[in-house]
N, C-alpha and C positions, 0 to 999 in steps of 0.2 A: 154783703151783709154778715155773712159768717166771720170774714176777716175783720170786718169793722167791730164785731161783737167781741172777738177774740182779743182785739186790741183795747177796747173800752167797755168791758162787761157792765158797767154802770149804767150804759144807755140801753140795755136790754127790755126794760119796761117801756120806755117810751118809743122805741122802734116797734115793739110788739103792738102798742096801741095804733100806731099807724098801720101796720099790716092787718090788724084784725078790723079795721074800720072798712065797711063796704065799699067797693070802688066808686060807685056813685057819690059817695060822701066824703071820700078822700079828698083833701085840699091839694091843689097844684103846688102851693107853696111849700108844703111839707114834703112832697116828693122832690122838688128842686132843691130844697134844704139838704135832704139826705144825700142826693147825688153829689153835691157840693162837699159835704162832710166827708163822703167816701174819697173824693179826690184830695181834699186839702189835708186830711188826717193821715193819709198814706194807704189806706185799705186798697184802693183801686191799683195804685201801682203795684203794691205787694202781690196782688193777684194775677195781674198781667206779668209780672216777673216770673211767678210760678208757672203759668201758662207756658209762656214762650221756654222757660227751662224745660218743662217736660215735653214740649213738642221737638226741641232739639235733641233731647236725649233719644226720643223714639226714632227721629230722623237719621241720627248718626249711630244707631245700634250696630255694632261692628258685623254682625252676620248678614245684615242687609246687603252688604257690598257683594255678596255671593249670590244674591237674587236681585238683580237690577229691576226687574219687571214688579217685583213686591215692593221694592222701595218706592217706585213710581206710583203704586196704588196707595201706598201709605202717605206719600206726599200729597196726592189728591184728597184723600180723607182728611188730612190735618187742614189743607185748604178749605174744605166744606165746612169743618167743624168750627174753625176760626172765622170764616166768612161773616157771619152776623156781628162779630165782635171787633172786626178789623179796625173800625174808625176809634175804638177806645185803645188799641194796641199801639197805635201810631201817636206817642205822646211825646 
């Protein structure tokens, strides 16, 4: 959402309206429309690219070569953190 609003600040009020609506009153079609907008207007791809870049930077940090066990722990941590969004990252 943040990336989408960064790109399209004019949509702030419309998105806030949906976010402020109680969950039980939120229409499924509004949620689906925003998911599709995040995809089609590039926000989702931009965020996925940023996440992948940061994960790669962390995993390739030069000092980690001196500490292979720590690198393994970091790799496991990145997998745990990215696990819930893995289906989105394979685009």
